[in-house]
N, C-alpha and C positions, 0 to 999 in steps of 0.2 A: 200921289199914290201913297196910301197908308202902309204900315208895316205888314199887315196880313196880305195885302195885294202884292207887295214885293215878294213875300215868302211864297205866295201862290205861283209866282213865275220863276222861282229859284229852284235849281236842281243841283244837288251835290253829287259829284262824280269822283269816286275813289278807286284807287288801284294800288297794288303792291309793286308795280313797276311801270315805267313809262312805255307806251307802245303806240303803234299807229291806230289800233282800235280805240284807245282812249282819246287820241288826237281827233279821230274822225267823229266820235260821239260828241266831243266838246264842240267841234265845228258845226255839226248838224243841229245840236240843241241851241247853240248861239244863233244860228241862221233862222231857227224857228221862233226866236224871240225870247228864249229863256236866259236868265242870269245863271251862269254856271260857276260853281265853287269847286275847285279841284282840291283833293286830299291825297297825300302820299307823294310818291316820286313824280307824278305829273305836275305837282305843285312845287317841286324842288326840294322836298323833304324825304329823308330815308326812313320809311316806316314799314313794319311788318304788316301782313294782311289782317291780323287780329286787331291791331290798332286802327287801321284804315276802316275796317268794318264797324268798330265801336264809334269812331268819330262820325261816320256817315249816318249810322243809326241814331246817334244822339242829336244830330242836326235836324233830322226828320221828326223825331219824337218831341224835340223842343219847339217845333213849329218854325224853325229857321229856314226850312226848305220844304217844298211841296212833296218832293220824292227824291230818292237817292238811287244811284246806279253804282254797283260795285263790280270790280273785275279782278281776277287773279288767274293763275294758270288753269285751275279746274273750275273755279267759281264757288265751289262747295263750302270751304271753310269761311271765306269772307262773307258769304251770304248768311251762314249760320250766325256769325258774330254780329252782323248788322241787324239781324232779326231777333236777337236776344235782348235788345235794348227795350 
């Protein structure tokens, strides 16, 4: 499998806090055959929603992931940050 094929099956999942929603999405996407990259507290790092959104957006923009999913309490700020990239 070449790099573009791997990127096509990679999803970056970022959140500003660990939660069962993130765990469930991770499990579902993995079960569907995607490679999941976690960003922020779900990956064991303490990061604010703006940093999480930026990292997720950059991975998608750089072609390292097919798409990204971001989560925070309301979802508004992190979605704006991810889409500004």
